[in-house]
C-alpha positions in Angstrom: 156.8 -179.2 65.4 158.1 -180.9 68.5 161.4 -179.9 70.1 162.9 -183.3 69.0 161.7 -182.9 65.4 164.0 -180.4 63.8 165.7 -179.9 60.5 169.4 -180.1 61.1 171.6 -177.1 60.2 173.7 -177.1 57.1 176.8 -179.2 57.8 179.0 -176.5 56.4 179.9 -174.3 59.4 180.4 -171.2 57.2 177.0 -171.6 55.7 175.4 -172.2 59.1 176.9 -169.0 60.6 175.7 -166.9 57.7 172.1 -168.1 57.9 170.0 -164.9 58.5 167.5 -166.8 60.8 170.5 -168.0 62.9 171.8 -164.5 63.1 168.4 -163.3 64.4 168.4 -166.0 67.1 171.9 -164.9 68.1 170.6 -161.3 68.3 167.7 -162.4 70.5 170.1 -164.3 72.9 172.2 -161.1 73.1 169.2 -159.0 73.8 168.0 -161.4 76.5 171.5 -161.2 78.1 171.5 -157.4 78.0 168.2 -157.5 80.0 170.3 -157.4 83.2 171.7 -154.0 82.1 169.0 -152.5 80.0 165.7 -154.1 81.0 163.7 -153.4 77.8 166.0 -155.5 75.6 164.3 -158.8 76.5 161.0 -157.3 75.3 162.5 -156.3 72.0 163.9 -159.8 71.6 160.6 -161.5 72.1 158.9 -159.1 69.7 161.5 -160.1 67.1 160.7 -163.8 67.9 157.0 -163.3 67.3 157.4 -161.1 64.2 159.9 -163.5 62.5 158.3 -166.8 63.7 156.6 -167.5 60.3 160.0 -167.2 58.6 161.7 -169.8 60.8 158.8 -172.3 61.0 160.0 -175.7 59.9 163.6 -174.8 60.1 166.2 -175.8 62.7 166.0 -172.3 64.2 162.3 -172.7 65.1 163.1 -174.6 68.4 165.4 -171.7 69.4 162.7 -169.1 68.8 160.3 -171.2 70.9 163.0 -171.6 73.6 163.5 -167.9 73.7 159.8 -167.1 73.9 159.3 -169.5 76.8 162.4 -168.1 78.5 160.9 -164.6 78.2 157.4 -165.4 79.5 158.4 -167.7 82.3 161.1 -165.2 83.3 158.6 -162.4 83.3 156.1 -164.3 85.4 158.7 -165.1 88.1 160.1 -161.5 87.9 156.7 -160.2 88.7 156.1 -162.7 91.5 159.6 -161.9 92.9 159.1 -158.2 92.8 155.7 -158.4 94.4 157.0 -160.6 97.2 160.3 -158.8 97.7 159.0 -156.9 100.8 158.4 -160.4 102.4 162.1 -161.3 101.9 161.1 -164.5 100.0 160.9 -162.4 96.8 164.6 -161.8 96.9 165.1 -165.6 96.7 162.7 -165.8 93.8 164.6 -163.0 92.0 168.0 -164.6 92.6 166.6 -168.0 91.4 165.0 -166.5 88.2 168.2 -164.6 87.4 170.3 -167.8 87.6 167.6 -169.7 85.6 167.5 -167.0 82.9 171.2 -166.9 82.5 171.2 -170.8 82.3 168.6 -170.7 79.5 170.5 -168.1 77.5 173.8 -169.9 77.8 172.3 -173.3 77.0 170.4 -172.0 74.0 173.3 -170.0 72.6 175.7 -173.0 72.9 173.2 -175.3 71.2 172.7 -172.7 68.5 176.4 -172.5 68.0 176.5 -176.3 67.6 173.6 -176.2 65.1 171.4 -178.1 67.5 168.0 -177.5 69.2 168.3 -176.2 72.7 166.6 -179.3 74.1 167.9 -182.8 73.1 166.1 -186.0 73.9 
């Protein structure tokens, strides 16, 4: 399913907020945000994404799970690059950049989830 093909959320805001899959996506955004304080939480979040992916396939939440998974893996890649190059000073810029990017992805995704939309709109 492409990012622009999604099943819209229930138009009833109360029903949307009680959707168990939505609540899992909220939990993963929280776990990703907690990564800055407790590093392992992002790993826990991506595990939840992979374990529950079959349950959300074909729903409006699927795009959020894919967004969260991409955020984790791209963030991890640049975290490793930044850490390895930190002694060369340039790594500190990588780490700052990836921290800003990671926060941006969490906020953008969470706001879209709150609006019942996919994180990426065409």
